C-alpha positions as CSV (number, residue, x, y, z in Angstrom):
1,X,-4.4,7.4,6.5
2,X,-5.7,9.9,3.9
3,X,-8.3,8.3,1.7
4,X,-8.1,11.1,-0.9
5,X,-7.2,9.4,-4.3
6,X,-4.4,10.6,-6.6
7,X,-6.4,12.2,-9.4
8,X,-5.1,14.0,-12.4
9,X,-6.8,15.9,-15.3
10,X,-7.7,12.6,-17.1
11,X,-9.4,11.3,-14.0
12,X,-11.4,14.4,-13.4
13,X,-12.5,14.6,-17.0
14,X,-13.6,10.9,-17.0
15,X,-15.5,11.5,-13.8
16,X,-17.1,14.7,-15.2
17,X,-18.2,13.0,-18.4
18,X,-19.5,9.9,-16.6
19,X,-17.1,7.5,-18.4
20,X,-17.3,4.2,-16.7
21,X,-14.5,1.7,-16.1
22,X,-15.4,-1.2,-18.4
23,X,-14.9,-4.7,-17.2
24,X,-14.6,-7.2,-20.1
25,X,-16.7,-10.4,-20.2
26,X,-13.5,-12.4,-20.4
27,X,-13.7,-15.9,-19.1
28,X,-10.5,-17.0,-20.8
29,X,-8.5,-19.8,-19.3
30,X,-4.8,-20.3,-19.4
31,X,-1.4,-19.8,-17.6
32,X,-0.6,-16.4,-19.1
33,X,-3.4,-13.9,-19.8
34,X,-4.0,-10.2,-20.4
35,X,-7.0,-8.0,-20.1
36,X,-7.4,-4.3,-21.1
37,X,-8.9,-2.2,-18.3
38,X,-9.4,1.5,-18.7
39,X,-6.9,1.7,-21.6
40,X,-4.1,-0.2,-19.8
41,X,-3.2,-3.9,-20.1
42,X,-3.3,-6.1,-17.0
43,X,-1.1,-9.1,-17.1
44,X,-1.6,-12.3,-15.0
45,X,0.4,-15.5,-15.1
46,X,0.9,-18.7,-13.2
47,X,3.4,-21.5,-14.1
48,X,1.8,-24.1,-11.8
49,X,-2.0,-23.5,-12.2
50,X,-4.4,-22.7,-15.0
51,X,-6.7,-19.9,-14.1
52,X,-9.7,-18.0,-15.5
53,X,-10.1,-14.2,-15.9
54,X,-13.6,-13.6,-14.8
55,X,-15.6,-10.3,-14.6
56,X,-15.8,-11.0,-10.8
57,X,-12.0,-11.2,-10.5
58,X,-11.5,-7.9,-12.4
59,X,-14.4,-6.2,-10.7
60,X,-12.9,-7.1,-7.3
61,X,-9.6,-5.6,-8.2
62,X,-11.0,-2.4,-9.6
63,X,-14.2,-1.6,-7.8
64,X,-12.7,0.5,-5.0
65,X,-10.1,2.3,-7.1
66,X,-12.8,3.3,-9.6
67,X,-15.1,4.4,-6.8
68,X,-12.4,6.5,-5.2
69,X,-12.1,8.6,-8.4
70,X,-15.9,8.9,-8.8
71,X,-16.3,6.4,-11.6
72,X,-18.6,3.3,-11.9
73,X,-17.8,-0.1,-13.2
74,X,-19.7,-1.4,-16.3
75,X,-19.8,-4.5,-18.3
76,X,-22.0,-7.0,-20.1
77,X,-22.9,-9.4,-17.3
78,X,-21.6,-10.4,-13.9
79,X,-22.5,-12.9,-11.2
80,X,-25.7,-11.8,-9.4
81,X,-24.3,-12.5,-5.9
82,X,-21.2,-10.6,-6.6
83,X,-23.2,-7.7,-8.0
84,X,-25.5,-7.5,-5.0
85,X,-22.5,-7.7,-2.6
86,X,-20.7,-5.0,-4.6
87,X,-23.5,-2.5,-3.8
88,X,-22.9,-3.2,-0.1
89,X,-19.2,-2.7,-0.5
90,X,-20.0,0.7,-2.0
91,X,-22.2,1.5,0.9
92,X,-19.4,0.6,3.3
93,X,-16.8,2.6,1.4
94,X,-19.1,5.7,1.5
95,X,-19.5,5.3,5.2
96,X,-15.8,4.9,5.9
97,X,-14.2,7.2,3.3
98,X,-16.9,9.3,1.8
99,X,-16.4,8.2,-1.8
100,X,-19.4,8.7,-4.1
101,X,-20.3,7.0,-7.3
102,X,-23.3,5.8,-9.3
103,X,-24.7,2.3,-9.4
104,X,-22.8,-0.5,-11.4
105,X,-23.9,-1.1,-14.9
106,X,-24.1,-4.9,-15.3
107,X,-26.8,-7.4,-16.3
108,X,-27.1,-10.4,-14.0
109,X,-25.0,-13.2,-15.3
110,X,-25.5,-17.0,-14.7
111,X,-25.1,-18.3,-11.2
112,X,-23.0,-21.2,-10.1
113,X,-22.0,-23.3,-7.1
114,X,-18.7,-23.2,-5.2
115,X,-16.3,-26.1,-5.4
116,X,-14.8,-28.0,-2.5
117,X,-11.3,-26.6,-2.6
118,X,-10.1,-24.1,0.1
119,X,-7.4,-21.6,-0.8
120,X,-5.4,-19.5,1.6
121,X,-3.7,-16.3,0.5
122,X,-0.3,-17.2,1.9
123,X,2.4,-14.5,2.3
124,X,4.6,-16.4,4.8
125,X,3.7,-13.8,7.4
126,X,2.4,-14.3,10.9
127,X,-1.2,-14.0,10.0
128,X,-1.2,-16.3,7.1
129,X,1.0,-18.9,8.9
130,X,-1.5,-18.8,11.8
131,X,-4.3,-19.5,9.3
132,X,-2.3,-22.3,7.6
133,X,-2.2,-24.2,10.9
134,X,-5.4,-23.2,12.7
135,X,-8.0,-22.0,10.2
136,X,-11.4,-23.6,9.9
137,X,-12.0,-24.7,7.2
138,X,-8.4,-25.9,6.7
139,X,-6.9,-24.8,3.4
140,X,-5.7,-27.3,0.9
141,X,-4.1,-24.7,-1.5
142,X,-1.5,-22.1,-0.4
143,X,-1.6,-19.1,-2.8
144,X,1.4,-16.8,-3.0
145,X,0.9,-13.5,-4.8
146,X,3.8,-12.2,-7.0
147,X,3.6,-8.5,-7.5
148,X,1.8,-7.5,-4.3
149,X,4.1,-7.1,-1.3
150,X,7.1,-8.1,-3.5
151,X,7.5,-6.5,-6.9
152,X,7.7,-8.7,-9.9
153,X,11.2,-7.3,-10.7
154,X,12.5,-9.0,-7.5
155,X,12.7,-12.4,-9.1
156,X,15.4,-13.4,-6.6
157,X,13.1,-12.8,-3.6
158,X,10.1,-14.3,-5.3
159,X,12.0,-17.5,-6.2
160,X,13.2,-17.8,-2.5
161,X,9.6,-17.3,-1.4
162,X,8.4,-20.0,-3.8
163,X,10.9,-22.4,-2.3
164,X,9.6,-21.6,1.2
165,X,5.9,-22.0,0.3
166,X,6.7,-25.3,-1.5
167,X,8.4,-26.6,1.7
168,X,5.6,-25.5,3.9
169,X,3.1,-27.1,1.5
170,X,5.1,-30.4,1.5
171,X,5.4,-30.4,5.3
172,X,1.7,-29.8,5.8
173,X,0.4,-32.0,3.0
174,X,-1.0,-29.2,0.8
175,X,-0.7,-28.0,-2.7
176,X,0.6,-24.5,-3.6
177,X,0.7,-22.0,-6.4
178,X,1.9,-18.5,-7.2
179,X,-0.2,-16.0,-9.2
180,X,1.9,-13.2,-10.7
181,X,0.3,-10.0,-11.7
182,X,1.2,-6.4,-12.4
183,X,-2.1,-5.2,-10.9
184,X,-0.3,-2.8,-8.4
185,X,1.4,-1.1,-11.4
186,X,-1.9,-0.5,-13.2
187,X,-2.7,3.2,-13.6
188,X,-6.1,3.0,-12.1
189,X,-5.2,0.7,-9.3
190,X,-2.4,3.1,-8.2
191,X,-5.0,5.8,-7.4
192,X,-5.4,4.3,-3.9
193,X,-2.8,3.4,-1.2
194,X,-2.4,-0.4,-0.7
195,X,-4.0,-0.1,2.7
196,X,-7.4,0.6,1.0
197,X,-7.1,-1.6,-2.1
198,X,-5.5,-4.8,-0.9
199,X,-8.6,-6.7,0.2
200,X,-10.1,-6.5,-3.3
201,X,-6.7,-7.5,-4.8
202,X,-6.5,-10.6,-2.6
203,X,-10.1,-11.5,-3.6
204,X,-9.0,-11.2,-7.2
205,X,-6.7,-14.2,-6.5
206,X,-9.6,-16.3,-5.3
207,X,-11.8,-15.5,-8.3
208,X,-9.2,-16.3,-10.9
209,X,-8.8,-19.7,-9.1
210,X,-12.5,-20.3,-8.8
211,X,-12.3,-23.5,-10.8
212,X,-9.7,-24.9,-8.3
213,X,-11.2,-23.5,-5.1
214,X,-14.7,-22.7,-3.8
215,X,-13.5,-20.9,-0.6
216,X,-10.8,-18.2,-0.2
217,X,-9.4,-17.5,3.2
218,X,-8.1,-13.9,3.9
219,X,-6.2,-13.7,7.1
220,X,-6.9,-10.8,9.4
221,X,-4.4,-8.0,9.9
222,X,-6.2,-6.6,13.0
223,X,-8.0,-8.3,15.9
224,X,-11.5,-7.5,17.0
225,X,-10.3,-4.9,19.6
226,X,-8.3,-2.9,17.0
227,X,-10.6,-2.8,14.0
228,X,-11.1,0.3,11.9
229,X,-11.7,1.4,8.3
230,X,-9.2,-0.7,6.3
231,X,-9.0,-2.5,2.9
232,X,-9.3,-6.0,4.6
233,X,-11.9,-6.2,7.4
234,X,-14.4,-8.8,8.7
235,X,-17.3,-6.7,7.5
236,X,-15.8,-6.1,4.0
237,X,-13.9,-9.3,2.9
238,X,-17.0,-11.6,2.7
239,X,-18.7,-9.2,0.4
240,X,-16.2,-10.0,-2.4
241,X,-18.0,-13.4,-2.6
242,X,-19.9,-14.7,-5.6
243,X,-22.1,-17.7,-6.2
244,X,-19.0,-19.7,-7.1
245,X,-16.6,-18.4,-4.5
246,X,-17.0,-17.9,-0.7
247,X,-14.5,-15.3,0.7
248,X,-13.9,-15.6,4.4
249,X,-12.0,-13.2,6.7
250,X,-10.4,-15.3,9.4
251,X,-8.3,-14.9,12.6
252,X,-9.6,-11.6,13.8
253,X,-10.6,-13.2,17.1
254,X,-6.9,-13.6,18.0
255,X,-4.4,-10.8,18.7
256,X,-1.1,-10.8,16.9
257,X,0.7,-11.8,20.1
258,X,-1.8,-14.6,20.6
259,X,-1.0,-15.8,17.1
260,X,2.7,-15.8,17.7
261,X,2.2,-17.5,21.0
262,X,0.2,-20.4,19.5
263,X,2.6,-20.8,16.5
264,X,5.8,-21.0,18.7
265,X,4.1,-23.6,20.9
266,X,3.1,-25.8,18.0
267,X,6.1,-28.1,17.2
268,X,5.7,-28.2,13.4
269,X,4.7,-24.5,13.1
270,X,7.6,-23.5,15.3
271,X,10.1,-25.2,13.1
272,X,8.5,-23.9,9.9
273,X,8.3,-20.3,11.0
274,X,11.8,-20.4,12.2
275,X,13.0,-21.3,8.7
276,X,10.5,-19.4,6.6
277,X,8.7,-16.5,8.4
278,X,8.7,-13.3,6.3
279,X,7.1,-10.1,7.4
280,X,9.3,-7.5,5.6
281,X,8.1,-5.7,2.5
282,X,10.3,-2.5,2.8
283,X,13.7,-4.2,2.5
284,X,13.1,-7.8,1.5
285,X,16.0,-10.1,0.6
286,X,16.5,-13.7,-0.5
287,X,17.3,-14.5,3.1
288,X,14.0,-13.0,4.4
289,X,13.7,-9.9,6.6
290,X,15.8,-6.8,7.2
291,X,15.5,-6.9,11.0
292,X,15.1,-3.1,11.5
293,X,11.9,-1.9,9.7
294,X,8.7,-1.4,11.6
295,X,7.2,-4.8,10.7
296,X,10.5,-6.6,11.5
297,X,11.0,-4.9,14.8
298,X,7.3,-5.5,15.8
299,X,7.8,-9.2,15.1
300,X,11.1,-9.2,17.1
301,X,9.3,-7.6,20.1
302,X,6.5,-10.2,19.9
303,X,8.9,-13.1,19.8
304,X,11.0,-11.6,22.6
305,X,7.9,-11.5,24.8
306,X,6.4,-14.8,23.8
307,X,9.5,-17.0,23.2
308,X,12.6,-15.6,24.8
309,X,15.7,-17.1,23.2
310,X,13.8,-18.2,20.0
311,X,15.5,-16.8,16.9
312,X,14.3,-16.8,13.3
313,X,16.7,-18.0,10.6
314,X,15.1,-15.3,8.4
315,X,15.5,-12.4,10.8
316,X,18.9,-10.6,11.2
317,X,19.6,-9.3,14.7
318,X,22.7,-7.3,14.0
319,X,21.0,-4.3,15.5
320,X,20.1,-5.0,19.2
321,X,16.4,-4.9,19.8
322,X,16.3,-1.7,22.0
323,X,18.5,0.2,19.5
324,X,16.3,-1.0,16.6
325,X,13.2,0.3,18.4
326,X,14.8,3.6,19.2
327,X,15.9,4.1,15.5
328,X,12.3,3.7,14.2
329,X,10.6,6.7,12.7
330,X,7.2,7.7,14.2
331,X,4.2,5.8,13.1
332,X,1.5,7.8,11.3
333,X,-1.4,5.3,11.3
334,X,-3.6,4.8,14.4
335,X,-4.4,1.1,13.7
336,X,-0.7,0.3,13.4
337,X,0.0,2.2,16.6
338,X,-2.5,0.0,18.4
339,X,-0.2,-3.0,17.7
340,X,2.6,-1.3,19.5
341,X,0.4,-0.4,22.5
342,X,-0.5,-4.1,22.6
343,X,3.2,-5.0,23.0
344,X,3.6,-3.1,26.2
345,X,3.8,-4.8,29.5
346,X,6.6,-7.3,28.8
347,X,9.2,-8.5,31.2
348,X,12.1,-6.6,29.6
349,X,12.0,-3.0,31.1
350,X,14.5,-1.6,28.5
351,X,12.4,-2.9,25.6
352,X,9.2,-1.6,27.3
353,X,10.8,1.9,27.8
354,X,11.9,2.1,24.2
355,X,8.5,1.0,23.0
356,X,6.8,3.6,25.2
357,X,9.1,6.3,23.7
358,X,8.2,5.2,20.2
359,X,4.5,5.4,21.0
360,X,4.9,8.8,22.5
361,X,6.8,10.1,19.5
362,X,4.2,8.7,17.2
363,X,1.3,10.3,19.1
364,X,3.1,13.6,19.0
365,X,3.7,13.4,15.2
366,X,0.1,12.4,14.5
367,X,-1.2,15.3,16.6
368,X,0.6,17.9,14.5
């Protein structure tokens, strides 16, 4: 994926004049807060949980977008562990994507200690469901983000997702919350594709909840054999930590098929994913998934291989699986294509042939 940011005249002027992105020394607590970042207001709210807008939360959200357009972050003071880690994040981003920017301008702020709570960024997808059941340490708070995969305007879908997260929390003896934010709509944050910026955005959730949790779990998107430059990565996610919050990247030792296999063979997990699994962000609905986008079809293939005859209540199957594969457009991202290669070798020859054709079409398109 192209790592070139979307820059306009204002961005080039700010970079040329060396104007930093200022991070306020906020620290306000509440259920509905706003902060002005680079001339635009960021809105964050949560009905269930009081949170705090810390410089580390705002810095995590905006470090990579600012770096991509050649600007540095500045502020009064910031956690010394977060500041040291952010320099390593910048080094990693330079190595992966070639972005260049100057050092951060912050004085070291006071240190703290992480609390005992463990939060899990919980989207109701395969990776986060796997972490819900098998992560160590085990989470005690499930955190749903409103405004990330699902826009805030889709209140119907977010309400249905809250119902699902609440049921999973009750069934597994955990607490849950939703943090709603218009971060993805912020002018500066939009400079980068979500594939590059989402790890910092998820870390933002943990930092605003640092008085409730001391550890944030971010579920892997890719396993160890399919890693590459990406916004969430085992080498990157822990660097969003501060002295008050440990950020852990988990699950990368297991393939996506391995996660599905273990979930469908766990009696409680099998029942919960059947009623609540959501992987679709292109065409979400109150009922769950569309059944025909790339993520939906990939999940259908995985379940077809690992649990023949098992059907999700949230996954329409009006379009037969082979036809759904054949109708998919070519993939244009190598890491995503690796997932499809991993799915090859199943018992259904027709599904395997359709998948091979998709991989071939994608390789051709990427080579052009």
